[in-house]
VMD Tcl script that builds the backbone (N, CA, C; Angstrom):
set m [mol new atoms 273]
animate dup $m
set s [atomselect $m all]
$s set {name element resname resid chain x y z} {
  {N N MET 1 A 24.274 -4.097 -13.118}
  {CA C MET 1 A 25.559 -3.889 -13.597}
  {C C MET 1 A 25.517 -4.047 -15.045}
  {N N THR 2 A 26.254 -3.125 -15.786}
  {CA C THR 2 A 26.226 -3.302 -17.271}
  {C C THR 2 A 27.388 -4.280 -17.448}
  {N N ARG 3 A 27.578 -4.599 -18.684}
  {CA C ARG 3 A 28.651 -5.703 -19.047}
  {C C ARG 3 A 30.122 -5.250 -18.656}
  {N N GLY 4 A 30.130 -3.771 -18.771}
  {CA C GLY 4 A 31.552 -3.277 -18.435}
  {C C GLY 4 A 31.740 -3.070 -17.004}
  {N N GLY 5 A 30.819 -3.474 -16.152}
  {CA C GLY 5 A 30.880 -3.253 -14.768}
  {C C GLY 5 A 30.172 -1.994 -14.270}
  {N N ARG 6 A 29.677 -1.268 -15.067}
  {CA C ARG 6 A 29.200 -0.089 -14.315}
  {C C ARG 6 A 27.881 -0.164 -13.734}
  {N N GLU 7 A 27.700 0.618 -12.793}
  {CA C GLU 7 A 26.325 0.587 -12.012}
  {C C GLU 7 A 25.245 0.984 -13.051}
  {N N TRP 8 A 24.038 0.386 -13.154}
  {CA C TRP 8 A 22.943 0.713 -13.905}
  {C C TRP 8 A 21.614 0.072 -13.360}
  {N N THR 9 A 20.637 1.028 -13.120}
  {CA C THR 9 A 19.438 0.686 -12.409}
  {C C THR 9 A 18.314 0.933 -13.584}
  {N N PRO 10 A 17.504 -0.178 -14.035}
  {CA C PRO 10 A 16.538 -0.091 -15.099}
  {C C PRO 10 A 15.467 0.766 -14.653}
  {N N GLU 11 A 14.798 1.564 -15.431}
  {CA C GLU 11 A 13.574 2.189 -15.294}
  {C C GLU 11 A 12.411 1.712 -16.089}
  {N N TYR 12 A 11.513 0.926 -15.811}
  {CA C TYR 12 A 10.566 0.238 -16.440}
  {C C TYR 12 A 9.439 0.995 -16.934}
  {N N LEU 13 A 8.783 0.998 -18.031}
  {CA C LEU 13 A 7.678 1.807 -18.658}
  {C C LEU 13 A 6.301 1.133 -17.792}
  {N N VAL 14 A 5.859 2.087 -17.200}
  {CA C VAL 14 A 4.720 1.847 -16.184}
  {C C VAL 14 A 3.299 2.267 -16.922}
  {N N SER 15 A 3.370 3.453 -17.690}
  {CA C SER 15 A 2.115 4.035 -18.231}
  {C C SER 15 A 2.386 5.063 -19.378}
  {N N ILE 16 A 1.436 5.236 -20.314}
  {CA C ILE 16 A 1.634 6.142 -21.233}
  {C C ILE 16 A 0.248 7.090 -21.172}
  {N N ASN 17 A 0.608 8.437 -21.217}
  {CA C ASN 17 A -0.412 9.414 -20.911}
  {C C ASN 17 A -1.020 9.434 -22.343}
  {N N PRO 18 A -2.487 9.217 -22.557}
  {CA C PRO 18 A -3.075 9.221 -23.673}
  {C C PRO 18 A -3.451 10.672 -24.253}
  {N N ASP 19 A -3.436 11.539 -23.367}
  {CA C ASP 19 A -3.460 13.088 -23.498}
  {C C ASP 19 A -2.404 13.699 -24.143}
  {N N LEU 20 A -1.262 13.076 -23.981}
  {CA C LEU 20 A 0.032 13.738 -24.422}
  {C C LEU 20 A 0.448 12.971 -25.542}
  {N N CYS 21 A 0.091 11.578 -25.797}
  {CA C CYS 21 A 0.609 10.832 -26.762}
  {C C CYS 21 A 0.082 11.271 -28.105}
  {N N ILE 22 A 0.919 11.361 -29.138}
  {CA C ILE 22 A 0.350 11.755 -30.583}
  {C C ILE 22 A 0.304 10.340 -31.516}
  {N N GLY 23 A 0.471 9.338 -31.034}
  {CA C GLY 23 A 0.604 8.053 -31.576}
  {C C GLY 23 A 1.506 8.027 -32.865}
  {N N CYS 24 A 2.552 8.536 -32.506}
  {CA C CYS 24 A 3.727 8.546 -33.630}
  {C C CYS 24 A 4.363 7.228 -34.009}
  {N N GLY 25 A 4.131 6.376 -32.992}
  {CA C GLY 25 A 4.792 5.009 -33.088}
  {C C GLY 25 A 6.249 4.979 -32.990}
  {N N ARG 26 A 7.159 6.026 -32.570}
  {CA C ARG 26 A 8.583 5.740 -32.355}
  {C C ARG 26 A 8.942 5.003 -31.255}
  {N N CYS 27 A 8.212 5.003 -30.280}
  {CA C CYS 27 A 8.432 4.075 -29.100}
  {C C CYS 27 A 8.262 2.579 -29.534}
  {N N PHE 28 A 7.247 2.408 -30.358}
  {CA C PHE 28 A 6.943 1.198 -30.725}
  {C C PHE 28 A 8.033 0.513 -31.746}
  {N N LYS 29 A 8.692 1.282 -32.420}
  {CA C LYS 29 A 9.585 0.955 -33.340}
  {C C LYS 29 A 10.768 0.667 -32.694}
  {N N VAL 30 A 11.193 1.274 -31.569}
  {CA C VAL 30 A 12.348 0.938 -30.883}
  {C C VAL 30 A 12.433 -0.292 -29.806}
  {N N CYS 31 A 11.272 -0.442 -29.570}
  {CA C CYS 31 A 10.986 -1.521 -28.633}
  {C C CYS 31 A 10.811 -2.952 -29.264}
  {N N GLY 32 A 11.807 -3.971 -28.928}
  {CA C GLY 32 A 11.672 -5.134 -29.450}
  {C C GLY 32 A 11.130 -6.395 -28.619}
  {N N ARG 33 A 10.441 -5.664 -27.732}
  {CA C ARG 33 A 9.715 -6.670 -26.666}
  {C C ARG 33 A 8.287 -6.606 -26.825}
  {N N ASP 34 A 7.543 -6.017 -27.542}
  {CA C ASP 34 A 6.035 -5.952 -27.620}
  {C C ASP 34 A 5.429 -5.249 -26.372}
  {N N VAL 35 A 6.074 -4.536 -25.904}
  {CA C VAL 35 A 5.388 -3.646 -24.625}
  {C C VAL 35 A 4.346 -2.793 -24.828}
  {N N MET 36 A 4.190 -2.199 -25.978}
  {CA C MET 36 A 3.247 -1.259 -26.417}
  {C C MET 36 A 2.439 -1.488 -27.577}
  {N N THR 37 A 1.405 -1.292 -27.908}
  {CA C THR 37 A 0.597 -1.308 -29.183}
  {C C THR 37 A -0.258 0.064 -29.579}
  {N N LEU 38 A -0.570 0.089 -30.700}
  {CA C LEU 38 A -1.345 1.074 -31.095}
  {C C LEU 38 A -2.965 0.861 -30.795}
  {N N LYS 39 A -3.568 1.695 -30.440}
  {CA C LYS 39 A -4.915 1.832 -29.929}
  {C C LYS 39 A -5.603 3.052 -30.364}
  {N N GLY 40 A -6.831 3.046 -30.068}
  {CA C GLY 40 A -7.636 4.329 -30.605}
  {C C GLY 40 A -8.150 5.029 -29.039}
  {N N LEU 41 A -8.452 6.314 -29.289}
  {CA C LEU 41 A -9.009 6.985 -28.311}
  {C C LEU 41 A -10.345 7.389 -28.524}
  {N N ASN 42 A -11.507 7.087 -27.820}
  {CA C ASN 42 A -12.643 7.700 -28.359}
  {C C ASN 42 A -12.913 8.929 -27.872}
  {N N GLU 43 A -14.329 9.370 -28.266}
  {CA C GLU 43 A -14.766 10.705 -27.808}
  {C C GLU 43 A -14.923 10.656 -26.277}
  {N N ASP 44 A -15.244 9.462 -25.668}
  {CA C ASP 44 A -15.394 9.636 -24.015}
  {C C ASP 44 A -13.994 9.511 -23.380}
  {N N GLY 45 A -12.931 9.507 -24.127}
  {CA C GLY 45 A -11.499 9.351 -23.506}
  {C C GLY 45 A -11.229 7.981 -23.337}
  {N N GLU 46 A -12.040 6.979 -23.642}
  {CA C GLU 46 A -11.392 5.479 -23.415}
  {C C GLU 46 A -10.552 5.058 -24.423}
  {N N ILE 47 A -9.676 4.409 -24.089}
  {CA C ILE 47 A -8.754 3.498 -24.952}
  {C C ILE 47 A -9.404 2.419 -25.599}
  {N N VAL 48 A -9.488 2.254 -26.738}
  {CA C VAL 48 A -10.165 1.046 -27.406}
  {C C VAL 48 A -9.477 0.389 -28.530}
  {N N ALA 49 A -9.775 -0.842 -28.877}
  {CA C ALA 49 A -9.038 -1.504 -29.937}
  {C C ALA 49 A -9.406 -0.601 -31.207}
  {N N LEU 50 A -8.346 -0.912 -32.195}
  {CA C LEU 50 A -8.650 -0.151 -33.425}
  {C C LEU 50 A -9.443 -1.241 -34.298}
  {N N ASP 51 A -10.733 -0.781 -34.875}
  {CA C ASP 51 A -11.243 -1.720 -35.584}
  {C C ASP 51 A -11.909 -0.764 -36.795}
  {N N ASP 52 A -11.690 -1.332 -38.165}
  {CA C ASP 52 A -12.111 -0.457 -39.302}
  {C C ASP 52 A -13.505 -0.057 -39.318}
  {N N ASP 53 A -14.413 -0.969 -38.647}
  {CA C ASP 53 A -15.840 -0.495 -38.640}
  {C C ASP 53 A -15.985 0.659 -37.749}
  {N N GLU 54 A -15.077 0.925 -36.731}
  {CA C GLU 54 A -15.393 1.942 -35.592}
  {C C GLU 54 A -14.475 3.200 -35.794}
  {N N ASP 55 A -13.844 3.361 -37.114}
  {CA C ASP 55 A -12.786 4.340 -37.161}
  {C C ASP 55 A -13.418 5.610 -37.049}
  {N N ASP 56 A -14.751 5.883 -37.306}
  {CA C ASP 56 A -15.297 7.213 -37.192}
  {C C ASP 56 A -15.639 7.543 -35.639}
  {N N GLU 57 A -15.621 6.723 -34.751}
  {CA C GLU 57 A -15.727 7.050 -33.411}
  {C C GLU 57 A -14.336 7.145 -32.630}
  {N N ILE 58 A -13.309 7.135 -33.330}
  {CA C ILE 58 A -11.803 7.171 -32.971}
  {C C ILE 58 A -11.515 8.825 -32.953}
  {N N GLU 59 A -11.132 9.482 -31.881}
  {CA C GLU 59 A -10.784 10.597 -31.977}
  {C C GLU 59 A -9.182 10.839 -32.428}
  {N N LYS 60 A -8.445 9.941 -31.813}
  {CA C LYS 60 A -7.165 9.899 -32.298}
  {C C LYS 60 A -6.331 8.548 -32.036}
  {N N LYS 61 A -5.394 8.347 -32.555}
  {CA C LYS 61 A -4.531 6.880 -32.302}
  {C C LYS 61 A -3.615 7.263 -31.255}
  {N N VAL 62 A -3.283 6.304 -30.150}
  {CA C VAL 62 A -2.320 6.681 -29.287}
  {C C VAL 62 A -1.492 5.113 -28.900}
  {N N MET 63 A -0.573 5.188 -28.439}
  {CA C MET 63 A 0.191 4.029 -27.906}
  {C C MET 63 A -0.476 3.758 -26.618}
  {N N ALA 64 A -0.449 2.387 -26.276}
  {CA C ALA 64 A -1.016 1.927 -25.040}
  {C C ALA 64 A -0.288 0.861 -24.478}
  {N N MET 65 A -0.134 0.674 -23.288}
  {CA C MET 65 A 0.485 -0.661 -22.794}
  {C C MET 65 A -0.129 -2.025 -23.374}
  {N N HIS 66 A 0.663 -2.849 -23.812}
  {CA C HIS 66 A 0.266 -4.118 -24.170}
  {C C HIS 66 A 0.710 -5.272 -23.386}
  {N N ASP 67 A 1.988 -5.392 -23.001}
  {CA C ASP 67 A 2.633 -6.288 -22.152}
  {C C ASP 67 A 3.661 -5.637 -21.212}
  {N N GLU 68 A 3.075 -5.058 -20.090}
  {CA C GLU 68 A 4.052 -4.381 -19.322}
  {C C GLU 68 A 5.212 -5.255 -18.811}
  {N N ALA 69 A 4.798 -6.555 -18.418}
  {CA C ALA 69 A 5.767 -7.507 -17.962}
  {C C ALA 69 A 6.996 -7.738 -18.782}
  {N N ALA 70 A 6.869 -7.497 -20.074}
  {CA C ALA 70 A 7.998 -7.581 -21.151}
  {C C ALA 70 A 8.985 -6.575 -21.018}
  {N N CYS 71 A 8.787 -5.421 -20.368}
  {CA C CYS 71 A 9.881 -4.320 -20.376}
  {C C CYS 71 A 10.885 -4.782 -19.742}
  {N N ILE 72 A 12.072 -4.390 -20.155}
  {CA C ILE 72 A 13.454 -4.692 -19.593}
  {C C ILE 72 A 14.144 -3.513 -18.942}
  {N N GLY 73 A 13.506 -2.188 -19.133}
  {CA C GLY 73 A 13.784 -0.982 -18.487}
  {C C GLY 73 A 15.117 -0.354 -19.369}
  {N N CYS 74 A 15.159 -0.512 -20.527}
  {CA C CYS 74 A 16.124 -0.015 -21.247}
  {C C CYS 74 A 16.178 1.451 -21.534}
  {N N GLY 75 A 14.849 2.114 -21.515}
  {CA C GLY 75 A 14.559 3.553 -21.620}
  {C C GLY 75 A 14.687 4.099 -23.107}
  {N N ALA 76 A 14.780 3.012 -24.188}
  {CA C ALA 76 A 14.851 3.604 -25.557}
  {C C ALA 76 A 13.636 4.129 -25.890}
  {N N CYS 77 A 12.430 3.761 -25.513}
  {CA C CYS 77 A 11.324 4.399 -25.829}
  {C C CYS 77 A 11.100 5.696 -25.272}
  {N N ALA 78 A 11.748 6.028 -24.195}
  {CA C ALA 78 A 11.695 7.506 -23.555}
  {C C ALA 78 A 12.577 8.355 -24.222}
  {N N ARG 79 A 13.836 7.934 -24.743}
  {CA C ARG 79 A 14.588 8.565 -25.591}
  {C C ARG 79 A 14.107 9.000 -26.860}
  {N N VAL 80 A 13.124 8.265 -27.456}
  {CA C VAL 80 A 12.671 8.734 -28.841}
  {C C VAL 80 A 11.254 9.632 -28.788}
  {N N CYS 81 A 10.750 9.581 -27.594}
  {CA C CYS 81 A 9.372 10.127 -27.517}
  {C C CYS 81 A 9.340 11.849 -27.448}
  {N N PRO 82 A 8.772 12.197 -28.555}
  {CA C PRO 82 A 8.664 13.520 -28.754}
  {C C PRO 82 A 7.693 14.401 -27.837}
  {N N THR 83 A 6.952 13.664 -27.043}
  {CA C THR 83 A 6.175 14.440 -26.189}
  {C C THR 83 A 6.191 13.972 -24.723}
  {N N ASN 84 A 7.182 13.308 -24.478}
  {CA C ASN 84 A 7.448 12.955 -22.973}
  {C C ASN 84 A 6.074 12.351 -22.402}
  {N N CYS 85 A 5.447 11.516 -22.946}
  {CA C CYS 85 A 4.299 11.030 -22.542}
  {C C CYS 85 A 4.294 9.765 -21.767}
  {N N GLN 86 A 5.547 9.296 -21.400}
  {CA C GLN 86 A 5.525 8.052 -20.557}
  {C C GLN 86 A 5.908 8.193 -19.419}
  {N N THR 87 A 5.551 7.384 -18.477}
  {CA C THR 87 A 6.151 7.260 -17.153}
  {C C THR 87 A 6.854 6.106 -16.850}
  {N N HIS 88 A 8.076 6.233 -16.110}
  {CA C HIS 88 A 9.026 5.050 -16.033}
  {C C HIS 88 A 9.249 4.863 -14.539}
  {N N ALA 89 A 9.653 3.854 -13.867}
  {CA C ALA 89 A 9.585 3.610 -12.479}
  {C C ALA 89 A 10.788 2.699 -12.420}
  {N N ARG 90 A 11.458 2.633 -11.259}
  {CA C ARG 90 A 12.360 1.410 -10.938}
  {C C ARG 90 A 11.489 0.416 -10.203}
  {N N ALA 91 A 11.916 -0.741 -10.359}
  {CA C ALA 91 A 11.184 -2.155 -10.066}
  {C C ALA 91 A 10.954 -1.807 -8.275}
}
mol reanalyze $m
mol bondsrecalc $m
mol representation Tube
mol addrep $m
Protein backbone atom coordinates (compact mmCIF):
# COMPACT_ATOMS: atom_id res chain seq x y z
CA MET A 1 0.00 0.00 0.00
CA THR A 2 1.07 3.54 -0.65
CA ARG A 3 0.92 6.20 2.03
CA GLY A 4 -2.40 7.29 0.51
CA GLY A 5 -3.80 3.77 0.88
CA ARG A 6 -3.62 2.76 -2.77
CA GLU A 7 -2.57 -0.74 -3.77
CA TRP A 8 1.04 -0.93 -5.02
CA THR A 9 3.19 -3.94 -5.79
CA PRO A 10 6.93 -3.29 -6.10
CA GLU A 11 8.81 -4.77 -9.05
CA TYR A 12 12.48 -5.30 -8.26
CA LEU A 13 15.39 -4.95 -10.66
CA VAL A 14 16.69 -8.48 -11.26
CA SER A 15 18.97 -8.08 -14.31
CA ILE A 16 20.42 -5.72 -16.88
CA ASN A 17 20.96 -6.92 -20.45
CA PRO A 18 24.52 -5.86 -21.41
CA ASP A 19 23.73 -6.25 -25.11
CA LEU A 20 21.05 -3.56 -24.89
CA CYS A 21 22.60 -1.30 -22.23
CA ILE A 22 24.44 1.75 -23.58
CA GLY A 23 26.03 2.68 -20.24
CA CYS A 24 24.42 6.12 -20.15
CA GLY A 25 24.12 6.02 -16.34
CA ARG A 26 20.60 7.47 -16.16
CA CYS A 27 19.42 4.56 -14.01
CA PHE A 28 22.43 4.94 -11.73
CA LYS A 29 21.68 8.63 -11.23
CA VAL A 30 18.06 8.09 -10.16
CA CYS A 31 18.82 5.15 -7.87
CA GLY A 32 19.75 6.21 -4.36
CA ARG A 33 20.32 2.66 -3.15
CA ASP A 34 23.58 1.63 -4.90
CA VAL A 35 21.85 -1.23 -6.75
CA MET A 36 23.87 -0.76 -9.98
CA THR A 37 27.42 0.14 -10.94
CA LEU A 38 29.29 0.90 -14.16
CA LYS A 39 31.32 -2.00 -15.53
CA GLY A 40 33.08 -2.86 -18.77
CA LEU A 41 32.14 -5.41 -21.40
CA ASN A 42 35.22 -7.07 -22.91
CA GLU A 43 35.60 -8.56 -26.38
CA ASP A 44 34.54 -11.99 -25.05
CA GLY A 45 31.23 -10.55 -23.80
CA GLU A 46 32.25 -10.82 -20.14
CA ILE A 47 31.36 -8.10 -17.65
CA VAL A 48 34.57 -6.89 -15.99
CA ALA A 49 35.60 -4.21 -13.53
CA LEU A 50 36.76 -0.96 -15.07
CA ASP A 51 40.49 -0.50 -14.70
CA ASP A 52 42.58 2.22 -16.34
CA ASP A 53 45.22 -0.35 -17.33
CA GLU A 54 42.71 -2.54 -19.18
CA ASP A 55 40.68 0.13 -21.00
CA ASP A 56 42.01 -1.12 -24.35
CA GLU A 57 40.26 -4.46 -23.76
CA ILE A 58 36.87 -2.88 -22.98
CA GLU A 59 34.44 -2.90 -25.91
CA LYS A 60 31.89 -0.71 -24.14
CA LYS A 61 30.77 0.38 -20.69
CA VAL A 62 27.52 -0.98 -19.28
CA MET A 63 25.54 -0.85 -16.07
CA ALA A 64 25.60 -4.04 -14.01
CA MET A 65 24.02 -5.27 -10.82
CA HIS A 66 25.98 -4.27 -7.72
CA ASP A 67 23.67 -4.88 -4.73
CA GLU A 68 20.47 -6.55 -5.92
CA ALA A 69 19.18 -6.89 -2.35
CA ALA A 70 19.18 -3.09 -1.93
CA CYS A 71 16.46 -2.59 -4.57
CA ILE A 72 13.15 -1.37 -3.14
CA GLY A 73 11.19 -1.88 -6.36
CA CYS A 74 10.36 1.76 -7.04
CA GLY A 75 10.89 1.42 -10.80
CA ALA A 76 12.64 4.79 -11.24
CA CYS A 77 15.47 3.13 -13.18
CA ALA A 78 13.04 1.58 -15.68
CA ARG A 79 11.32 4.90 -16.28
CA VAL A 80 14.55 6.64 -17.34
CA CYS A 81 16.15 3.80 -19.34
CA PRO A 82 16.22 4.72 -23.06
CA THR A 83 16.87 1.12 -24.22
CA ASN A 84 14.57 -0.88 -21.92
CA CYS A 85 17.50 -3.15 -21.02
CA GLN A 86 16.34 -3.99 -17.50
CA THR A 87 14.25 -6.87 -16.24
CA HIS A 88 12.03 -6.31 -13.20
CA ALA A 89 9.98 -8.86 -11.27
CA ARG A 90 7.72 -9.06 -8.26
CA ALA A 91 9.14 -10.72 -5.19
